[in-house]
C-alpha positions, 0 to 999 in steps of 0.5 A: 411952372414947370421943374425942367426950366429950373436950373441951379447956379453954383460959386466956381470959387467954393462950389455952393449952389447959391441961386435957383433960375429958370431959362428957356432951354429950347433958346437957350442951349448955352450954359448960363454964366453970371457974377453974383454974391457968394454969401460964403466968399462974401463977393462977387464971382462967377456963378455957373449953371450945373445940374 
């Protein structure tokens, strides 16, 4: 399981890192944006990929 495929998903509202995921960086070049549940905001918000 290579660590370089691991990405962090950060809430765009409160800036907290809530999720970790994997992506194939050779296939997906752009940063991922997914609507997920934020535990701090207590609602569904956009989560953006960070370093």
